C-alpha positions in Angstrom: -24.7 0.6 13.3 -24.3 1.4 9.6 -24.0 -0.8 6.4 -23.4 1.4 3.1 -23.2 -1.3 0.9 -20.6 -3.5 3.3 -21.1 -7.0 3.0 -19.6 -9.0 5.5 -18.6 -12.9 5.8 -16.0 -13.3 8.4 -14.7 -16.7 7.5 -11.2 -15.9 9.6 -13.3 -15.8 12.9 -14.5 -19.6 12.4 -10.6 -20.8 12.8 -9.3 -21.6 16.3 -9.8 -18.5 18.7 -6.3 -18.8 19.7 -5.4 -17.4 16.4 -7.1 -13.8 16.9 -8.3 -11.3 19.7 -12.0 -9.8 19.4 -11.9 -5.9 20.0 -13.2 -3.0 18.6 -10.8 0.0 17.4 -10.3 2.7 20.2 -12.3 5.8 19.3 -10.3 8.8 18.2 -11.5 12.7 19.0 -11.8 13.9 15.8 -11.9 12.0 13.0 -11.0 13.7 9.4 -11.0 12.4 6.1 -7.5 13.4 4.5 -8.1 11.4 1.3 -10.4 8.6 -0.2 -9.8 6.3 -2.7 -13.2 6.6 -4.4 -12.1 4.2 -7.6 -11.1 1.5 -5.2 -14.4 2.1 -3.5 -16.4 1.5 -6.5 -14.4 -1.5 -7.1 -15.6 -2.7 -3.6 -19.1 -1.8 -4.2 -19.0 1.0 -1.7 -20.1 3.9 -3.5 -22.2 5.6 -0.9 -18.7 6.2 0.8 -17.4 10.0 0.9 -15.4 12.2 2.8 -17.9 12.3 5.3 -16.9 9.0 6.1 -14.3 9.5 9.1 -16.3 8.2 11.7 -16.1 4.6 9.8 -12.5 5.0 8.6 -11.4 5.9 12.3 -13.2 3.1 13.7 -15.7 5.2 15.7 -18.7 3.5 14.2 -18.7 -0.1 13.1 -20.6 -1.2 10.2 -23.4 -3.6 10.7 -21.8 -7.2 9.8 -18.3 -6.4 11.0 -16.3 -8.7 13.7 -13.4 -6.5 14.5 -10.3 -8.5 15.5 -6.6 -8.5 16.0 -4.7 -11.2 14.5 -2.1 -13.6 16.4 1.0 -14.4 14.5 5.1 -14.7 14.9 7.7 -14.1 12.9 11.5 -14.2 12.2 12.8 -9.9 12.5 15.9 -9.7 10.8 16.7 -13.4 11.3 15.3 -13.5 14.9 12.2 -15.1 16.1 9.9 -13.5 17.8 6.0 -13.8 19.1 4.2 -10.7 17.7 0.6 -10.0 16.5 -1.6 -6.9 15.3 0.1 -4.3 17.5 -1.8 -1.1 16.0 -4.2 -3.0 13.5 -7.7 -4.3 13.4 -9.3 -6.5 10.7 -12.8 -4.9 10.7 -13.9 -8.0 8.6 -14.0 -9.8 5.2 -16.3 -8.0 2.6 -17.6 -9.7 -0.6 -17.5 -7.3 -3.6 -20.1 -7.5 -6.2 -18.3 -9.9 -8.1 -17.9 -12.2 -5.4 -14.3 -11.4 -4.2 -12.9 -11.6 -0.8 -10.9 -9.0 1.0 -10.0 -7.9 4.5 -10.6 -4.3 5.6 -8.1 -3.4 8.0 -7.4 -0.6 9.9 -4.0 0.4 11.1 -3.0 2.9 13.7 -6.3 1.9 15.3 -5.3 1.4 18.9 -3.9 -0.7 21.4 -4.3 -4.6 21.3 -3.3 -7.4 23.5 -0.2 -7.8 21.0 0.8 -4.1 21.4 3.9 -5.0 23.8 4.1 -1.6 25.1 3.1 0.6 22.0 0.5 3.2 22.0 -1.1 1.0 18.6 -1.5 4.5 16.9 0.0 5.9 14.0 1.4 8.9 12.3 0.1 10.8 9.4 3.3 10.5 7.6 3.8 6.8 7.5 0.0 6.3 6.6 0.4 8.6 3.6 3.4 6.8 2.7 2.0 3.2 2.4 -1.0 5.0 0.6 1.0 6.2 -2.2 3.4 3.4 -2.7 0.8 0.8 -2.3 -1.3 2.7 -5.0 1.7 3.0 -7.1 2.4 -0.9 -7.0 -1.1 -1.6 -8.0 -0.8 0.7 -10.9 2.8 -1.2 -12.0 0.4 -4.2 -12.1 2.5 -6.1 -8.8 0.2 -7.8 -6.3 -0.1 -5.6 -3.4 -2.5 -4.6 -0.6 -4.2 -1.6 -1.2 -5.2 1.6 0.5 -8.9 2.9 0.4 -8.7 5.8 3.3 -6.6 7.8 5.5 -8.0 9.9 8.3 -6.9 12.0 10.6 -7.9 11.5 14.2 -7.4 14.5 16.0 -4.9 13.5 18.3 -1.1 13.7 18.2 1.5 10.7 18.2 4.9 11.1 19.9 7.6 9.4 18.7 11.6 10.3 18.7 11.2 13.3 16.7 8.4 14.7 18.8 4.5 15.0 18.3 3.1 14.2 15.2 -0.6 14.1 13.8 -2.4 11.1 14.6 -3.9 8.7 11.7 -5.5 5.6 10.6 -5.3 3.8 7.6 -7.8 1.7 5.9 -5.9 -1.4 4.0 -7.8 -3.6 1.7 -5.7 -6.9 1.0 -6.9 -10.5 -0.3 -6.0 -11.4 3.6 -3.5 -11.1 6.4 -2.6 -14.4 6.6 1.3 -14.7 6.6 4.3 -17.2 7.1 4.2 -15.6 10.6 1.0 -17.1 11.3 1.9 -20.5 10.4 4.8 -20.0 12.6 2.8 -19.0 15.4 1.0 -22.0 15.4 4.3 -24.3 15.0 5.5 -22.7 17.9 2.7 -23.6 20.3 2.9 -27.1 18.7 -0.7 -27.1 17.4 -0.9 -29.4 14.5 -4.6 -29.9 14.3 -4.9 -25.8 14.3 -2.0 -25.6 11.4 -3.9 -28.2 9.5 -6.7 -26.3 9.6 -5.2 -23.2 8.4 -3.6 -25.2 5.6 -7.6 -26.2 4.4 -8.6 -22.4 5.2 -5.8 -21.0 2.9 -6.2 -23.4 0.2 -9.9 -22.8 0.1 -9.3 -18.8 0.1 -6.2 -18.5 -2.0 -5.7 -21.5 -3.9 -8.8 -23.2 -5.0 -7.9 -24.1 -8.4 -5.3 -26.5 -6.9 -6.8 -27.6 -3.8 -7.3 -31.6 -4.8 -3.5 -32.3 -4.4 -2.9 -35.6 -2.5 -0.5 -33.4 0.4 -2.7 -30.5 0.9 0.3 -28.7 3.1 2.9 -29.6 0.0 0.1 -27.9 -2.5 0.2 -25.1 -0.4 4.0 -24.7 0.1 4.3 -24.9 -3.7 1.6 -22.3 -4.6 3.0 -19.8 -2.0 6.6 -20.5 -3.7 4.9 -19.7 -7.0 3.2 -16.9 -6.0 6.2 -15.4 -4.0 8.7 -16.1 -6.4 6.6 -14.1 -9.2 6.4 -11.1 -6.3 10.0 -10.6 -6.2 10.9 -10.8 -9.9 8.2 -7.9 -10.2 10.2 -6.1 -7.5 13.3 -6.5 -9.3 11.8 -5.5 -12.5 10.8 -2.1 -11.3 13.8 -1.4 -9.0 11.7 -1.7 -5.6 13.1 -2.2 -2.2 10.6 -3.8 0.4 13.2 -2.8 3.1 11.8 -5.2 5.7 11.3 -8.6 4.5 10.7 -10.3 7.9 8.3 -13.5 7.5 5.5 -11.4 9.4 5.5 -9.2 6.3 5.5 -12.3 3.9 1.9 -13.1 2.9 0.4 -16.3 1.9 -1.6 -14.7 -1.0 1.4 -13.4 -2.3 0.8 -9.7 -2.1 3.4 -7.0 -1.1 2.4 -5.7 2.3 3.6 -3.2 4.7 5.1 -0.2 3.1 7.2 0.8 6.0 10.9 1.4 5.2 10.4 0.5 1.3 11.8 2.7 -1.3 12.2 2.7 -5.2 15.6 2.7 -6.2 17.2 5.5 -8.4 20.8 5.0 -9.2 21.3 1.3 -9.8 23.5 -0.5 -7.5 22.4 -4.1 -6.4 23.7 -3.2 -2.9 21.1 -0.6 -2.4 19.5 -0.4 1.2 17.2 2.6 2.2 16.0 1.3 5.6 17.5 3.0 8.8 17.6 -0.1 11.0 19.2 -2.4 8.1 22.7 -2.1 8.9 24.1 -5.2 7.3 21.9 -5.0 4.2 20.0 -8.2 4.9 17.1 -6.7 2.7 19.3 -5.1 -0.2 18.0 -4.6 -3.4 19.7 -7.8 -5.1 19.5 -9.9 -1.4 15.7 -10.1 -1.7 15.2 -13.4 -3.8 17.7 -14.9 -1.1 15.6 -13.6 1.5 12.3 -14.9 0.0 14.1 -18.5 -0.4 14.9 -18.4 3.6 11.5 -17.4 4.4 10.3 -19.9 2.4 12.3 -22.3 4.6 10.8 -21.2 7.8 7.1 -21.7 6.1 8.4 -25.2 5.0 9.5 -26.1 8.7 5.9 -25.1 10.2 4.3 -27.8 7.6 6.5 -30.7 8.5 4.2 -32.5 10.3 1.7 -32.5 7.6 4.2 -33.4 4.9 4.9 -36.9 6.0 4.2 -38.5 9.8 8.2 -39.6 9.4 9.9 -36.3 10.0 13.3 -37.4 7.9 11.1 -37.8 4.9 9.0 -34.8 5.9 12.2 -32.6 5.9 13.4 -34.4 2.4 10.1 -33.3 1.2 10.4 -29.9 2.3 14.4 -29.5 1.1 13.6 -30.9 -2.2 11.0 -28.2 -2.7 12.9 -25.3 -1.4 15.8 -26.1 -3.1 13.8 -26.0 -6.7 13.7 -22.3 -6.1 17.3 -21.0 -7.2 16.7 -23.0 -10.8 12.8 -21.4 -10.9 14.1 -17.9 -10.0 17.5 -17.9 -12.4 14.6 -18.6 -15.4 12.4 -16.1 -13.9 15.2 -13.5 -13.9 16.4 -14.5 -17.5 12.6 -14.2 -19.0 11.9 -11.0 -16.8 15.1 -9.1 -18.0 14.5 -10.4 -21.6 11.1 -8.7 -21.5 12.8 -5.5 -20.2 14.9 -5.7 -23.0 12.6 -6.9 -25.8 13.9 -9.8 -26.5 12.1 -13.0 -28.2 13.0 -16.4 -28.6 16.6 -17.8 -27.1 20.2 -16.8 -27.7 22.9 -18.6 -26.2 24.3 -14.9 -25.2 21.7 -13.1 -23.6 22.6 -13.8 -19.8 25.9 -12.2 -20.7 24.1 -9.3 -22.7 21.8 -8.6 -19.3 24.6 -9.1 -17.0 26.7 -6.7 -18.7 24.3 -4.0 -19.2 23.7 -4.3 -15.4 27.6 -4.2 -14.7 27.9 -0.9 -16.8 24.6 0.7 -15.4 26.3 -0.1 -11.5 29.9 1.0 -12.9 28.6 4.4 -14.2 26.0 5.2 -11.9 23.2 5.0 -14.1 19.5 5.6 -13.3 17.7 2.3 -13.2 14.3 3.4 -14.4 15.4 6.0 -16.9 18.2 3.7 -18.6 15.3 0.9 -19.2 12.9 3.6 -20.6 15.1 5.2 -22.9 17.6 2.4 -23.8 16.2 1.8 -27.8 16.7 5.8 -28.3 19.7 6.1 -29.9 20.0 10.0 -29.5 19.8 9.8 -25.5 22.0 7.0 -24.5 25.3 7.5 -22.6 28.6 6.9 -24.5 29.3 3.9 -22.1 26.3 2.2 -23.4 27.3 2.7 -27.2 29.1 -0.8 -27.7 27.0 -2.9 -25.7 23.8 -1.0 -27.5 25.2 -2.4 -30.8 25.4 -6.0 -29.4 21.8 -5.6 -28.5 20.9 -4.3 -32.0 22.4 -7.3 -33.3 20.3 -9.8 -31.3 17.0 -7.9 -32.3 17.9 -8.2 -35.8 18.2 -12.2 -35.4 14.8 -12.7 -34.0 12.0 -13.3 -36.3 9.6 -10.7 -34.4 9.6 -7.1 -35.8 11.1 -4.3 -33.7 7.6 -2.6 -32.8 6.7 -5.8 -31.2 9.9 -5.5 -29.1 9.3 -1.9 -28.0 5.9 -2.7 -26.9 6.9 -5.6 -24.8 9.5 -2.8 -23.5 6.9 -0.6 -22.6 5.1 -3.1 -21.0 7.5 -4.0 -18.8 9.5 -0.5 -18.0 8.1 2.0 -16.2 8.0 5.4 -17.5 7.5 6.8 -14.0 8.3 5.3 -10.2 7.2 7.2 -7.0 11.0 8.6 -6.5 11.8 9.2 -2.9 12.5 13.0 -3.2 9.2 13.2 -4.7 7.6 11.2 -2.2 9.2 13.1 0.7 8.0 16.2 -0.9 4.5 15.2 -1.0 4.5 14.1 2.4 5.9 17.1 3.9 3.4 19.1 2.5 0.6 16.9 3.2 1.2 16.0 6.8 3.1 19.4 7.9 1.5 22.0 5.8 -1.8 20.5 5.3 -1.6 20.8 1.7 -2.4 17.8 -0.3 -1.6 18.7 -3.8 1.7 17.8 -4.2 0.7 14.2 -2.9 -2.5 14.0 -5.1 -0.2 15.4 -8.3 2.2 12.7 -7.6 -0.7 9.8 -7.1 -2.1 10.8 -10.6 1.6 10.4 -12.2 1.8 6.9 -10.7 -1.7 5.6 -11.4 -0.8 4.6 -15.2 3.2 4.4 -15.0 3.6 2.8 -18.6 2.4 5.5 -20.5 5.5 7.9 -21.1 3.8 11.8 -21.6 5.4 15.2 -21.1 3.8 15.8 -18.0 5.8 13.1 -15.9 9.1 14.7 -16.7 9.4 16.4 -13.0 8.9 12.7 -11.5 11.5 11.4 -13.8 14.3 13.6 -12.5 17.4 12.4 -10.1 17.0 14.4 -6.6 19.6 17.0 -6.7 21.9 15.7 -4.2 22.7 11.8 -4.2 19.9 9.4 -3.8 22.8 7.1 -2.0 22.1 9.0 1.5 18.4 8.6 1.3 16.9 6.5 4.3 13.6 5.4 5.5 12.1 4.5 8.9 9.7 2.0 9.7 7.1 4.9 11.1 5.8 2.7 14.1 
């Protein structure tokens, strides 16, 4: 046993045992640290961690106080219900930081579990490094997300369709791993009492400030809706496409989770899809808000017995709540886009101004990030935006706030750099195939402070030489 600063208080283990399975990670032959997130370790109060902590991050050594478990859950995957669970992940325990915050510490790629369904329970190095870089980029962007603490190589290969690949384990840090699918799992089992306990637990853990409402399940539904609404607006703000918004990838905490076939959009196209398995565009860029609403509807269904004893009344309560999403999203979308354009106050033409800009960008194949970054610089705008830009200037002149405040608001809401897909692929190939981490670490450094435009970011702001519309991402399972 070892401690090294860990402070575990494993509250999830006090829930009904049907919700998880206790087991240790499967040991690996030759763990080797690839990367360790020192700044995150410091926040967690784990300053003793170092690159020699591979035994810990591989699961070979279990810290004192940990109670490893694999969580059970279900999920609608591409609209189809499936019983699931952590097939290759184990929650080591819940760590309490020096400032009394609670985080799940989870190993991903740590071996088979009772929920593996024929899988090997392992992960390849490339996809684990992808989750590391994208999750840390999301954190830099100020978007709620799970984070990555470490990646270690296991010393053994995993076998996928493209042959043997170096195996790895990712250590993920999350507010929790409670998903919509966790509630679906209990609802499918018809266990109302366990659902009630999970509602109370989720409110305690994630929404303590609004806990005193009369109907706890409705309080939780409204809280989760607000968090998920904020999350998807942030995704749209920076051009992020999750790629696999199944209900088992939708957290109650409102964090972005599971960076499999995700990517950031280069050329603006609302129908952009990168995932190799999303053939119908279910999780396309512009469809993400609709999927959030759809997922919330599935969540509401699991809560019906707790909303009202009369099923008809419960359905009416749930429906009314879910239908409020559209109006809230529309208001949030307008507010978010106005911030991207530095617009204060209200103007009757604001929605047209925004819609016309997006239509011009779509028609002319404009880069999403760079267009918003440079929109207030007359000398570098494309000709097709000249007339629109005159309208925008007129709008700015009609507001009482000075232009420098608009510029600051634009800078705060428009990243100068994102983890562009071609740069991500270059970094992953160099790290996993050649063992060279320099491109990975350089990219990581660039995306850690994405709102500060500076000369050294120039290589990370360029479009790929070949068309990004051909880019595909994969689940990495």
